[in-house]
N, CA, C and O of each residue as an XYZ file, in Angstrom:
980
protein
N      50.977     34.651    100.654
C      50.557     35.439    101.809
C      51.254     36.799    101.793
O      52.470     36.885    101.625
N      50.468     37.849    101.968
C      50.993     39.203    101.953
C      50.877     39.824    103.336
O      49.815     39.781    103.957
N      51.965     40.395    103.813
C      51.931     41.070    105.135
C      52.220     42.573    104.898
O      53.278     42.955    104.400
N      51.234     43.394    105.277
C      51.395     44.841    105.170
C      51.692     45.400    106.528
O      50.854     45.305    107.425
N      52.874     45.992    106.719
C      53.243     46.582    108.009
C      52.954     48.079    107.970
O      53.332     48.773    107.026
N      52.285     48.560    108.998
C      51.977     49.984    109.081
C      52.432     50.513    110.439
O      52.567     49.751    111.396
N      52.663     51.803    110.515
C      53.200     52.395    111.721
C      52.168     52.412    112.848
O      52.438     51.978    113.968
N      50.970     52.927    112.520
C      49.947     53.021    113.587
C      48.568     53.062    112.936
O      48.398     53.518    111.806
N      47.610     52.575    113.679
C      46.193     52.660    113.267
C      45.349     52.569    114.526
O      45.818     52.108    115.566
N      44.113     53.005    114.427
C      43.215     52.872    115.595
C      42.917     51.399    115.841
O      42.970     50.931    116.978
N      42.610     50.684    114.790
C      42.272     49.258    114.925
C      42.665     48.547    113.628
O      42.281     48.985    112.544
N      43.425     47.459    113.732
C      43.792     46.742    112.527
C      42.596     46.095    111.846
O      42.584     45.958    110.623
N      41.587     45.693    112.620
C      40.359     45.151    112.006
C      39.682     46.217    111.184
O      39.289     45.969    110.044
N      39.538     47.404    111.746
C      38.850     48.492    111.024
C      39.657     48.893    109.805
O      39.088     49.202    108.758
N      40.974     48.891    109.928
C      41.851     49.273    108.811
C      41.695     48.238    107.673
O      41.583     48.608    106.504
N      41.691     47.005    108.014
C      41.559     45.907    106.999
C      40.196     45.922    106.366
O      40.084     45.718    105.158
N      39.153     46.156    107.136
C      37.786     46.207    106.577
C      37.638     47.396    105.608
O      36.933     47.306    104.603
N      38.310     48.497    105.927
C      38.297     49.656    105.006
C      38.991     49.297    103.702
O      38.499     49.636    102.626
N      40.139     48.608    103.787
C      40.833     48.149    102.581
C      39.964     47.251    101.718
O      40.002     47.346    100.491
N      39.163     46.360    102.358
C      38.326     45.454    101.637
C      37.256     46.179    100.827
O      36.826     45.699     99.778
N      36.833     47.335    101.323
C      35.840     48.121    100.591
C      36.456     48.832     99.362
O      35.774     49.173     98.396
N      37.778     49.032     99.461
C      38.434     49.783     98.382
C      38.955     48.901     97.253
O      39.022     49.327     96.100
N      39.328     47.655     97.601
C      39.893     46.766     96.577
C      39.785     45.303     97.011
O      39.539     44.996     98.178
N      39.972     44.428     96.056
C      39.964     42.983     96.363
C      41.303     42.584     96.968
O      42.365     42.927     96.450
N      41.232     41.875     98.040
C      42.468     41.422     98.727
C      42.590     39.936     98.603
O      41.589     39.222     98.542
N      43.859     39.447     98.564
C      44.091     37.990     98.508
C      43.762     37.321     99.848
O      43.784     37.958    100.901
N      43.465     36.058     99.778
C      43.230     35.288    100.976
C      44.495     35.329    101.843
O      45.603     35.284    101.309
N      44.348     35.414    103.159
C      45.408     35.443    104.126
C      46.225     36.759    104.093
O      47.379     36.795    104.519
N      45.612     37.807    103.592
C      46.241     39.122    103.644
C      46.294     39.596    105.102
O      45.305     39.505    105.830
N      47.478     40.109    105.522
C      47.732     40.462    106.906
C      48.077     41.948    107.055
O      48.881     42.480    106.289
N      47.476     42.607    108.028
C      47.886     43.947    108.424
C      48.481     43.865    109.817
O      47.838     43.391    110.754
N      49.740     44.342    109.945
C      50.492     44.288    111.187
C      50.853     45.700    111.560
O      51.585     46.364    110.826
N      50.345     46.190    112.715
C      50.554     47.569    113.133
C      51.580     47.639    114.269
O      51.508     46.887    115.241
N      52.540     48.567    114.118
C      53.490     48.785    115.207
C      52.759     49.337    116.439
O      53.157     49.075    117.574
N      51.703     50.090    116.206
C      50.932     50.646    117.299
C      49.466     50.647    116.954
O      49.087     51.044    115.853
N      48.625     50.205    117.889
C      47.195     50.210    117.731
C      46.613     51.101    118.815
O      46.747     50.794    119.999
N      45.976     52.184    118.440
C      45.599     53.195    119.412
C      44.207     53.009    119.984
O      43.887     53.571    121.032
N      43.370     52.222    119.307
C      41.998     52.014    119.820
C      41.532     50.608    119.452
O      40.509     50.415    118.795
N      42.337     49.622    119.908
C      41.978     48.259    119.632
C      40.683     47.854    120.247
O      40.308     48.367    121.302
N      39.965     46.919    119.599
C      38.658     46.517    120.087
C      38.664     45.029    120.454
O      39.336     44.194    119.848
N      37.849     44.759    121.510
C      37.734     43.361    121.934
C      36.280     42.930    121.874
O      35.455     43.585    121.236
N      35.967     41.817    122.545
C      34.580     41.346    122.570
C      33.687     42.322    123.311
O      34.095     42.963    124.279
N      32.418     42.418    122.813
C      31.378     43.200    123.464
C      31.830     44.668    123.673
O      31.605     45.254    124.732
N      32.462     45.232    122.648
C      32.856     46.647    122.619
C      33.882     47.023    123.664
O      34.038     48.199    123.991
N      34.586     46.031    124.192
C      35.682     46.328    125.128
C      36.870     46.823    124.340
O      36.914     46.676    123.119
N      37.848     47.417    125.036
C      39.051     47.899    124.379
C      40.195     46.914    124.634
O      40.190     46.139    125.590
N      41.172     46.986    123.732
C      42.390     46.151    123.899
C      43.585     47.095    123.941
O      43.862     47.815    122.982
N      44.280     47.076    125.063
C      45.454     47.939    125.240
C      46.677     47.290    124.653
O      46.862     46.078    124.763
N      47.541     48.122    124.008
C      48.778     47.588    123.473
C      49.880     48.653    123.612
O      49.594     49.841    123.760
N      51.133     48.207    123.560
C      52.268     49.086    123.702
C      53.095     49.051    122.415
O      53.413     47.978    121.902
N      53.440     50.240    121.897
C      54.163     50.330    120.637
C      55.448     49.516    120.684
O      56.222     49.572    121.640
N      55.638     48.767    119.621
C      56.858     47.947    119.401
C      57.044     46.838    120.431
O      58.085     46.181    120.423
N      56.084     46.606    121.312
C      56.147     45.553    122.272
C      55.030     44.532    122.094
O      55.231     43.328    122.250
N      53.834     45.052    121.759
C      52.700     44.192    121.491
C      52.729     43.705    120.026
O      53.354     44.321    119.163
N      52.056     42.619    119.785
C      51.828     42.137    118.435
C      50.354     42.304    118.125
O      49.517     41.554    118.626
N      50.034     43.301    117.285
C      48.626     43.580    116.925
C      48.467     43.466    115.434
O      49.140     44.175    114.687
N      47.600     42.597    114.981
C      47.452     42.368    113.564
C      46.058     41.806    113.250
O      45.332     41.367    114.142
N      45.708     41.831    111.960
C      44.469     41.250    111.499
C      44.720     40.483    110.217
O      45.575     40.852    109.413
N      43.969     39.418    110.038
C      44.123     38.543    108.885
C      42.786     38.426    108.152
O      41.742     38.219    108.770
N      42.836     38.562    106.825
C      41.644     38.368    105.991
C      41.613     36.921    105.514
O      42.590     36.424    104.954
N      40.489     36.252    105.737
C      40.371     34.872    105.296
C      39.068     34.696    104.509
O      38.007     35.180    104.904
N      39.187     33.982    103.375
C      38.012     33.653    102.560
C      37.487     32.265    102.981
O      38.247     31.406    103.427
N      36.167     32.075    102.826
C      35.602     30.780    103.130
C      34.699     30.331    101.957
O      34.208     31.161    101.193
N      34.495     29.046    101.835
C      33.652     28.497    100.797
C      32.599     27.609    101.401
O      32.903     26.656    102.118
N      31.352     27.929    101.104
C      30.231     27.106    101.562
C      30.265     26.859    103.075
O      30.022     25.746    103.539
N      30.568     27.906    103.824
C      30.706     27.774    105.265
C      29.409     28.238    105.935
O      29.108     29.431    105.950
N      28.644     27.291    106.489
C      27.356     27.585    107.059
C      27.496     28.397    108.320
O      28.415     28.177    109.109
N      26.587     29.338    108.516
C      26.611     30.265    109.655
C      26.534     29.528    110.989
O      27.104     29.973    111.986
N      25.816     28.381    111.002
C      25.691     27.666    112.278
C      27.013     27.090    112.780
O      27.126     26.706    113.944
N      28.024     27.031    111.890
C      29.322     26.541    112.329
C      30.296     27.653    112.690
O      31.496     27.414    112.826
N      29.771     28.887    112.848
C      30.648     30.039    113.002
C      31.604     29.933    114.207
O      32.701     30.489    114.166
N      31.200     29.226    115.277
C      32.061     29.195    116.435
C      33.329     28.362    116.169
O      34.313     28.480    116.900
N      33.301     27.530    115.131
C      34.523     26.838    114.779
C      35.613     27.797    114.305
O      36.798     27.483    114.415
N      35.228     28.966    113.778
C      36.230     29.967    113.451
C      36.943     30.436    114.703
O      38.167     30.568    114.721
N      36.171     30.689    115.752
C      36.769     31.075    117.052
C      37.682     29.975    117.565
O      38.769     30.240    118.077
N      37.225     28.733    117.422
C      38.051     27.622    117.927
C      39.347     27.489    117.211
O      40.382     27.340    117.859
N      39.353     27.537    115.848
C      40.587     27.312    115.134
C      41.571     28.451    115.329
O      42.782     28.232    115.325
N      41.053     29.694    115.504
C      41.963     30.815    115.798
C      42.545     30.682    117.187
O      43.733     30.927    117.394
N      41.712     30.292    118.145
C      42.201     30.090    119.519
C      43.257     28.995    119.539
O      44.266     29.117    120.234
N      43.033     27.938    118.791
C      44.020     26.867    118.731
C      45.313     27.318    118.081
O      46.397     26.925    118.510
N      45.202     28.165    117.018
C      46.406     28.699    116.357
C      47.231     29.538    117.317
O      48.455     29.411    117.365
N      46.566     30.394    118.082
C      47.300     31.226    119.054
C      47.932     30.361    120.152
O      49.101     30.530    120.496
N      47.141     29.440    120.692
C      47.677     28.603    121.786
C      48.792     27.700    121.268
O      49.779     27.479    121.970
N      48.653     27.179    120.062
C      49.753     26.403    119.444
C      51.037     27.242    119.353
O      52.135     26.762    119.635
N      50.867     28.496    118.953
C      52.009     29.395    118.818
C      52.709     29.588    120.166
O      53.930     29.481    120.274
N      51.909     29.873    121.173
C      52.485     30.116    122.513
C      53.157     28.879    123.064
O      54.193     28.962    123.723
N      52.554     27.714    122.788
C      53.195     26.467    123.234
C      54.479     26.226    122.501
O      55.424     25.684    123.074
N      54.544     26.622    121.223
C      55.771     26.489    120.428
C      56.908     27.271    121.095
O      58.057     26.830    121.115
N      56.560     28.443    121.638
C      57.572     29.287    122.307
C      57.697     28.986    123.787
O      58.308     29.750    124.534
N      57.122     27.881    124.207
C      57.251     27.321    125.568
C      56.736     28.297    126.625
O      57.327     28.431    127.697
N      55.643     28.971    126.319
C      54.976     29.806    127.336
C      54.200     28.865    128.274
O      53.470     28.003    127.784
N      54.328     28.994    129.566
C      53.749     28.001    130.495
C      52.254     28.127    130.685
O      51.668     29.201    130.553
N      51.649     26.968    131.004
C      50.264     26.881    131.489
C      49.253     27.639    130.565
O      48.515     28.525    130.993
N      49.278     27.237    129.315
C      48.386     27.871    128.335
C      47.010     27.264    128.387
O      46.868     26.042    128.414
N      45.968     28.122    128.401
C      44.584     27.671    128.317
C      43.759     28.646    127.544
O      44.145     29.802    127.371
N      42.612     28.188    127.073
C      41.674     29.042    126.333
C      40.492     29.336    127.250
O      39.723     28.446    127.613
N      40.369     30.616    127.616
C      39.219     31.045    128.424
C      38.082     31.390    127.492
O      38.213     32.265    126.636
N      36.952     30.695    127.660
C      35.793     30.907    126.801
C      35.418     32.372    126.749
O      35.409     33.020    127.796
N      35.104     32.939    125.574
C      35.090     32.182    124.294
C      36.423     32.104    123.607
O      36.664     31.118    122.910
N      37.328     33.086    123.751
C      38.582     33.000    123.011
C      39.692     33.898    123.534
O      40.507     34.403    122.762
N      39.720     34.094    124.843
C      40.887     34.722    125.472
C      41.941     33.622    125.712
O      41.590     32.489    126.041
N      43.197     33.953    125.549
C      44.255     32.988    125.779
C      45.006     33.410    127.050
O      45.459     34.547    127.182
N      45.122     32.438    127.993
C      45.716     32.688    129.289
C      47.018     31.920    129.446
O      47.214     30.851    128.867
N      47.900     32.502    130.247
C      49.091     31.773    130.739
C      49.062     31.874    132.247
O      49.128     32.966    132.812
N      48.962     30.731    132.888
C      48.897     30.689    134.362
C      47.806     31.621    134.871
O      48.046     32.400    135.794
N      46.625     31.557    134.293
C      45.446     32.295    134.705
C      45.484     33.798    134.367
O      44.563     34.529    134.733
N      46.520     34.259    133.686
C      46.622     35.669    133.301
C      46.464     35.850    131.791
O      46.952     35.042    131.000
N      45.774     36.923    131.409
C      45.442     37.110    129.993
C      46.665     37.524    129.202
O      47.376     38.464    129.560
N      46.895     36.793    128.106
C      48.032     37.004    127.266
C      47.651     37.483    125.867
O      48.426     38.147    125.179
N      46.402     37.114    125.463
C      46.000     37.400    124.072
C      44.475     37.567    124.040
O      43.742     36.914    124.782
N      44.029     38.461    123.156
C      42.627     38.648    122.853
C      42.385     38.484    121.394
O      43.275     38.750    120.586
N      41.175     38.040    121.015
C      40.837     37.743    119.626
C      39.477     38.391    119.337
O      38.565     38.346    120.163
N      39.361     38.997    118.138
C      38.085     39.558    117.692
C      37.905     39.134    116.237
O      38.704     39.495    115.373
N      36.848     38.365    115.974
C      36.575     37.883    114.613
C      35.311     38.550    114.128
O      34.282     38.517    114.802
N      35.392     39.169    112.933
C      34.228     39.836    112.354
C      33.930     39.167    111.015
O      34.790     39.110    110.137
N      32.698     38.659    110.864
C      32.295     37.894    109.707
C      31.473     38.708    108.719
O      30.702     39.590    109.098
N      31.660     38.383    107.417
C      30.820     38.952    106.357
C      29.895     37.795    105.924
O      30.360     36.751    105.467
N      28.601     38.004    106.078
C      27.595     36.924    105.903
C      26.684     37.229    104.713
O      26.196     38.350    104.570
N      26.458     36.224    103.860
C      25.522     36.333    102.761
C      24.727     35.040    102.649
O      25.292     33.952    102.531
N      23.411     35.179    102.690
C      22.500     34.026    102.508
C      22.876     32.841    103.423
O      23.026     31.706    102.971
N      23.019     33.147    104.716
C      23.225     32.147    105.767
C      24.584     31.415    105.621
O      24.789     30.333    106.170
N      25.500     32.048    104.861
C      26.848     31.544    104.762
C      27.872     32.639    105.068
O      27.660     33.803    104.729
N      28.972     32.268    105.703
C      30.027     33.215    105.962
C      30.951     33.199    104.746
O      31.552     32.169    104.440
N      31.065     34.306    104.066
C      31.821     34.404    102.849
C      33.308     34.686    103.135
O      34.195     34.131    102.487
N      33.549     35.546    104.101
C      34.939     35.806    104.510
C      34.889     36.405    105.902
O      33.818     36.734    106.413
N      36.053     36.541    106.509
C      36.135     37.050    107.887
C      37.433     37.826    108.065
O      38.415     37.617    107.352
N      37.403     38.738    109.052
C      38.565     39.481    109.458
C      38.880     39.036    110.887
O      38.050     39.167    111.787
N      40.085     38.513    111.078
C      40.517     37.958    112.343
C      41.509     38.930    112.976
O      42.617     39.120    112.474
N      41.100     39.532    114.069
C      41.959     40.443    114.808
C      42.590     39.766    115.998
O      41.897     39.132    116.794
N      43.887     39.889    116.131
C      44.628     39.214    117.222
C      45.523     40.241    117.918
O      46.223     41.007    117.256
N      45.499     40.256    119.243
C      46.451     41.050    120.011
C      47.188     40.170    120.986
O      46.569     39.587    121.876
N      48.517     40.056    120.843
C      49.307     39.219    121.727
C      50.285     40.109    122.490
O      51.030     40.884    121.892
N      50.273     39.989    123.806
C      51.278     40.687    124.613
C      52.610     39.924    124.533
O      52.731     38.811    125.046
N      53.595     40.536    123.887
C      54.855     39.842    123.628
C      55.961     40.290    124.577
O      56.447     39.489    125.376
N      56.365     41.555    124.502
C      57.543     42.010    125.278
C      57.242     43.087    126.309
O      58.149     43.801    126.737
N      55.983     43.216    126.714
C      55.671     44.204    127.754
C      56.296     43.809    129.088
O      56.380     42.630    129.435
N      56.719     44.804    129.806
C      57.286     44.588    131.133
C      56.336     44.909    132.277
O      56.552     44.490    133.414
N      55.263     45.671    131.957
C      54.279     46.040    133.004
C      52.988     46.421    132.293
O      52.976     46.661    131.086
N      51.890     46.475    133.068
C      50.598     46.909    132.589
C      49.956     47.833    133.618
O      49.907     47.513    134.806
N      49.472     48.962    133.161
C      48.798     49.931    134.039
C      47.389     49.454    134.376
O      46.570     49.265    133.477
N      47.107     49.263    135.621
C      45.741     48.921    136.099
C      45.167     47.683    135.460
O      43.950     47.582    135.306
N      46.001     46.741    135.085
C      45.542     45.478    134.515
C      46.236     44.309    135.266
O      47.151     43.677    134.740
N      45.787     44.052    136.470
C      46.497     43.054    137.312
C      46.409     41.639    136.742
O      47.216     40.785    137.108
N      45.471     41.378    135.875
C      45.319     40.014    135.344
C      45.950     39.853    133.956
O      45.764     38.824    133.306
N      46.705     40.880    133.499
C      47.351     40.807    132.208
C      48.800     40.363    132.345
O      49.430     40.600    133.376
N      49.322     39.731    131.327
C      50.743     39.324    131.336
C      51.239     39.320    129.902
O      50.480     39.594    128.972
N      52.531     39.005    129.726
C      53.113     38.962    128.405
C      54.010     37.702    128.288
O      54.318     37.038    129.278
N      54.403     37.415    127.062
C      55.303     36.289    126.862
C      56.614     36.503    127.605
O      57.195     35.564    128.150
N      57.063     37.734    127.618
C      58.320     38.084    128.303
C      58.165     37.943    129.800
O      59.044     37.379    130.452
N      57.077     38.439    130.370
C      56.877     38.345    131.803
C      56.767     36.888    132.250
O      57.196     36.537    133.349
N      56.191     36.045    131.396
C      56.006     34.675    131.820
C      57.243     33.802    131.661
O      57.310     32.701    132.208
N      58.219     34.300    130.912
C      59.428     33.456    130.662
C      60.736     34.149    131.012
O      61.762     33.487    131.166
N      60.715     35.489    131.141
C      61.946     36.238    131.358
C      62.768     36.416    130.076
O      63.921     36.843    130.121
N      62.155     36.082    128.936
C      62.835     36.155    127.662
C      62.127     37.123    126.701
O      60.898     37.146    126.640
N      62.896     37.917    125.957
C      62.327     38.768    124.916
C      62.160     37.957    123.640
O      62.949     37.054    123.359
N      61.115     38.288    122.861
C      60.811     37.545    121.652
C      60.793     38.483    120.433
O      60.476     39.667    120.543
N      61.140     37.920    119.285
C      61.035     38.635    117.999
C      59.585     38.549    117.550
O      59.054     37.461    117.326
N      58.947     39.721    117.422
C      57.522     39.711    117.072
C      57.261     39.166    115.690
O      56.220     38.552    115.457
N      58.191     39.377    114.759
C      58.036     38.803    113.419
C      58.008     37.261    113.463
O      57.223     36.622    112.762
N      58.873     36.689    114.295
C      58.878     35.248    114.466
C      57.572     34.742    115.053
O      57.049     33.710    114.633
N      57.044     35.485    116.040
C      55.777     35.066    116.643
C      54.665     35.133    115.622
O      53.848     34.216    115.543
N      54.614     36.212    114.825
C      53.604     36.358    113.792
C      53.684     35.257    112.767
O      52.665     34.657    112.425
N      54.899     34.972    112.257
C      55.055     33.967    111.234
C      54.647     32.545    111.766
O      54.065     31.726    111.055
N      54.988     32.327    113.030
C      54.592     31.049    113.661
C      53.059     30.974    113.714
O      52.468     29.955    113.354
N      52.422     32.066    114.168
C      50.951     32.053    114.223
C      50.344     31.767    112.864
O      49.423     30.957    112.759
N      50.844     32.421    111.813
C      50.244     32.221    110.483
C      50.397     30.766    110.021
O      49.515     30.219    109.359
N      51.512     30.157    110.375
C      51.705     28.739    110.064
C      50.695     27.852    110.805
O      50.081     26.949    110.237
N      50.555     28.159    112.115
C      49.625     27.365    112.922
C      48.174     27.628    112.487
O      47.349     26.715    112.522
N      47.860     28.851    112.082
C      46.492     29.130    111.585
C      46.224     28.318    110.336
O      45.135     27.763    110.189
N      47.168     28.233    109.449
C      47.006     27.458    108.217
C      46.745     25.989    108.542
O      45.889     25.356    107.926
N      47.475     25.455    109.499
C      47.309     24.048    109.871
C      45.920     23.787    110.448
O      45.260     22.810    110.095
N      45.488     24.682    111.345
C      44.165     24.487    111.966
C      43.056     24.784    110.984
O      41.994     24.165    111.048
N      43.280     25.726    110.069
C      42.284     26.061    109.065
C      41.973     24.840    108.193
O      40.826     24.609    107.811
N      43.026     24.059    107.886
C      42.845     22.875    107.041
C      41.981     21.847    107.760
O      41.205     21.137    107.120
N      42.106     21.759    109.087
C      41.236     20.874    109.854
C      39.785     21.281    109.673
O      38.918     20.421    109.522
N      39.509     22.574    109.686
C      38.126     23.074    109.522
C      37.634     22.870    108.084
O      36.495     22.455    107.870
N      38.488     23.161    107.104
C      38.079     23.017    105.694
C      37.761     21.574    105.342
O      36.885     21.303    104.520
N      38.481     20.645    105.973
C      38.228     19.238    105.737
C      37.204     18.634    106.716
O      37.041     17.418    106.812
N      36.541     19.518    107.421
C      35.414     19.158    108.319
C      35.833     18.180    109.414
O      35.057     17.313    109.815
N      37.072     18.328    109.895
C      37.484     17.528    111.024
C      37.065     18.185    112.354
O      37.880     18.461    113.235
N      35.765     18.412    112.442
C      35.226     19.168    113.585
C      35.433     18.447    114.906
O      35.684     19.087    115.927
N      35.334     17.141    114.898
C      35.507     16.399    116.158
C      36.945     16.538    116.692
O      37.145     16.600    117.905
N      37.926     16.588    115.814
C      39.294     16.759    116.216
C      39.535     18.183    116.748
O      40.271     18.377    117.716
N      38.908     19.163    116.105
C      39.018     20.559    116.622
C      38.377     20.601    118.011
O      38.948     21.191    118.928
N      37.225     19.999    118.182
C      36.566     20.007    119.498
C      37.427     19.338    120.559
O      37.524     19.804    121.694
N      38.051     18.230    120.160
C      38.838     17.470    121.144
C      39.999     18.326    121.681
O      40.238     18.381    122.887
N      40.710     18.989    120.762
C      41.851     19.833    121.193
C      41.387     21.032    121.954
O      41.979     21.392    122.971
N      40.318     21.673    121.475
C      39.804     22.864    122.116
C      39.382     22.567    123.562
O      39.731     23.311    124.479
N      38.638     21.487    123.758
C      38.167     21.134    125.101
C      39.378     20.776    125.999
O      39.378     21.081    127.191
N      40.371     20.150    125.432
C      41.554     19.816    126.231
C      42.252     21.031    126.768
O      42.945     20.958    127.783
N      42.079     22.160    126.094
C      42.721     23.421    126.535
C      41.757     24.383    127.210
O      42.174     25.455    127.650
N      40.480     24.032    127.303
C      39.476     24.950    127.828
C      39.698     25.265    129.310
O      39.827     24.362    130.136
N      39.738     26.537    129.622
C      40.005     27.001    130.967
C      38.963     26.492    131.957
O      37.760     26.671    131.763
N      39.440     25.863    133.006
C      38.640     25.363    134.147
C      37.569     24.346    133.708
O      36.494     24.286    134.305
N      37.860     23.557    132.677
C      36.950     22.491    132.285
C      36.864     21.482    133.435
O      37.878     21.047    133.981
N      35.618     21.122    133.787
C      35.338     20.145    134.887
C      35.864     20.615    136.217
O      36.221     19.799    137.067
N      35.919     21.927    136.416
C      36.312     22.482    137.704
C      35.215     23.421    138.182
O      34.600     24.139    137.394
N      34.983     23.400    139.494
C      33.990     24.299    140.079
C      34.522     25.747    139.949
O      35.641     26.055    140.362
N      33.689     26.610    139.368
C      34.054     27.994    139.115
C      32.964     28.908    139.611
O      31.812     28.502    139.770
N      33.352     30.183    139.862
C      32.404     31.195    140.329
C      32.011     32.101    139.166
O      32.873     32.574    138.425
N      30.721     32.341    139.008
C      30.202     33.156    137.931
C      29.243     34.199    138.458
O      28.826     34.167    139.616
N      28.902     35.133    137.569
C      27.866     36.115    137.835
C      26.981     36.175    136.605
O      27.481     36.281    135.486
N      25.646     36.109    136.802
C      24.756     36.197    135.684
C      24.360     37.631    135.374
O      24.808     38.559    136.048
N      23.520     37.821    134.354
C      23.216     39.221    133.949
C      22.384     39.973    135.000
O      22.268     41.196    134.933
N      21.802     39.244    135.972
C      21.104     39.900    137.070
C      22.062     40.212    138.221
O      21.629     40.626    139.296
N      23.371     40.012    137.996
C      24.421     40.255    138.964
C      24.332     39.332    140.152
O      24.761     39.679    141.252
N      23.769     38.145    139.931
C      23.682     37.131    140.968
C      24.888     36.186    140.817
O      25.204     35.726    139.720
N      25.540     35.916    141.936
C      26.700     35.040    141.930
C      26.256     33.597    142.091
O      25.326     33.314    142.846
N      26.910     32.683    141.389
C      26.637     31.272    141.577
C      27.872     30.435    141.198
O      28.775     30.935    140.528
N      27.909     29.205    141.612
C      29.016     28.307    141.260
C      28.518     27.268    140.281
O      27.343     26.902    140.290
N      29.391     26.808    139.462
C      29.046     25.808    138.471
C      30.296     25.089    137.975
O      31.429     25.483    138.252
N      30.040     24.024    137.236
C      31.105     23.179    136.719
C      31.075     23.261    135.195
O      30.092     22.843    134.582
N      32.102     23.778    134.582
C      32.154     23.911    133.144
C      32.258     22.535    132.483
O      33.188     21.778    132.761
N      31.295     22.213    131.601
C      31.266     20.920    130.956
C      31.631     20.959    129.466
O      31.849     19.923    128.837
N      31.690     22.168    128.924
C      32.035     22.245    127.512
C      31.443     23.479    126.872
O      31.076     24.436    127.554
N      31.354     23.447    125.525
C      30.833     24.560    124.737
C      29.888     23.963    123.697
O      30.217     22.954    123.073
N      28.710     24.577    123.503
C      27.730     24.064    122.545
C      28.179     24.395    121.114
O      29.099     25.182    120.895
N      27.501     23.770    120.158
C      27.784     24.028    118.762
C      27.634     25.525    118.428
O      28.370     26.062    117.600
N      26.681     26.173    119.079
C      26.464     27.597    118.869
C      27.473     28.470    119.591
O      27.456     29.690    119.425
N      28.350     27.878    120.386
C      29.353     28.654    121.078
C      28.975     29.097    122.472
O      29.629     29.973    123.039
N      27.926     28.508    123.043
C      27.511     28.856    124.394
C      28.260     27.975    125.391
O      28.524     26.801    125.135
N      28.602     28.589    126.563
C      29.297     27.884    127.605
C      28.312     26.976    128.333
O      27.247     27.422    128.761
N      28.673     25.697    128.472
C      27.775     24.720    129.127
C      28.253     24.554    130.558
O      29.371     24.106    130.812
N      27.363     24.933    131.505
C      27.730     24.942    132.933
C      26.756     24.053    133.692
O      25.540     24.213    133.590
N      27.299     23.132    134.441
C      26.474     22.288    135.332
C      26.324     22.995    136.648
O      27.317     23.342    137.286
N      25.096     23.217    137.066
C      24.799     23.877    138.342
C      24.469     22.873    139.408
O      24.544     21.668    139.171
N      24.100     23.349    140.592
C      24.085     22.479    141.790
C      23.033     21.381    141.720
O      23.130     20.414    142.475
N      22.037     21.484    140.852
C      21.026     20.395    140.729
C      21.353     19.453    139.598
O      20.480     18.719    139.136
N      22.605     19.457    139.135
C      23.110     18.618    138.063
C      22.528     18.929    136.696
O      22.670     18.152    135.751
N      21.870     20.080    136.607
C      21.363     20.539    135.328
C      22.422     21.280    134.567
O      23.085     22.140    135.146
N      22.625     20.989    133.270
C      23.600     21.689    132.464
C      22.898     22.772    131.668
O      21.995     22.482    130.883
N      23.309     24.029    131.865
C      22.647     25.150    131.205
C      23.610     25.823    130.232
O      24.808     25.894    130.504
N      23.096     26.326    129.082
C      23.976     27.044    128.132
C      23.905     28.554    128.423
O      22.834     29.091    128.704
N      25.046     29.217    128.352
C      25.113     30.636    128.596
C      25.823     31.341    127.424
O      26.864     30.901    126.935
N      25.213     32.442    127.008
C      25.800     33.282    125.978
C      26.788     34.223    126.646
O      26.823     34.326    127.873
N      27.602     34.918    125.829
C      28.600     35.825    126.347
C      28.034     36.947    127.187
O      28.670     37.412    128.133
N      26.801     37.391    126.828
C      26.174     38.520    127.537
C      25.479     38.051    128.829
O      25.036     38.868    129.637
N      25.394     36.740    129.006
C      24.627     36.197    130.100
C      25.431     35.774    131.328
O      24.870     35.503    132.390
N      26.761     35.721    131.164
C      27.564     35.185    132.236
C      28.964     35.761    132.186
O      29.477     36.078    131.113
N      29.582     35.896    133.351
C      30.993     36.280    133.363
C      31.691     35.579    134.526
O      31.088     35.269    135.553
N      33.004     35.339    134.319
C      33.807     34.735    135.385
C      34.050     35.745    136.466
O      34.190     36.941    136.208
N      34.099     35.249    137.688
C      34.548     36.045    138.834
C      35.838     35.457    139.364
O      36.167     34.315    139.042
N      36.573     36.197    140.162
C      37.794     35.639    140.787
C      37.475     34.293    141.441
O      36.501     34.154    142.181
N      38.318     33.315    141.146
C      37.995     31.940    141.556
C      38.369     31.664    143.020
O      39.219     32.325    143.616
N      37.700     30.675    143.548
C      37.885     30.287    144.964
C      39.274     29.745    145.171
O      39.628     29.365    146.287
């Protein structure tokens, strides 16, 4: 495993993808930036980070014979690796908010962005971008954000957090490579935010409704039971969480 540390970049995912165009990289190659000035999240959102306090990095992973219909398992194993890491450092009340935000006591602690390279209905490799709030003491205009330090009162060594994550990623990756999908699902659902709890949502027509989260489909859609006991699948663009009751 090779870790390349850089002072600053707009986005570690973009930086790593540019490197991939220039030369062949080994599996599990990591880019770790002291500062990320234009981090990206899901659906073109931005990810804010603070120099020398946040942990912002990207990992290159190769895959073999990985069918595109199983792509959400990539999100699951990365989410499990991050949550395993945070549990290792005894961060309280860890959960995975669909599709792959990591929360501590209902506050966002980590964001994940996975970008796949696809050929002939198979994912050949992927770039996994992770941003973890480690030692931040405050956040401007982000009332729902938190950090490992804010949740515990303890400062953490970012290198130790990164190394722990890479170890946990390797462990969860082996579950996926050996097709232990049911075990991945079991752990993921056990950590899924508000599973089997009534939650408030808004659909793409900006209509509010309540529903009961029942799980996630193979395609990665959130399964929500609505008031007539019908379970409906929702894509990321079709639904969003609202402040809960």
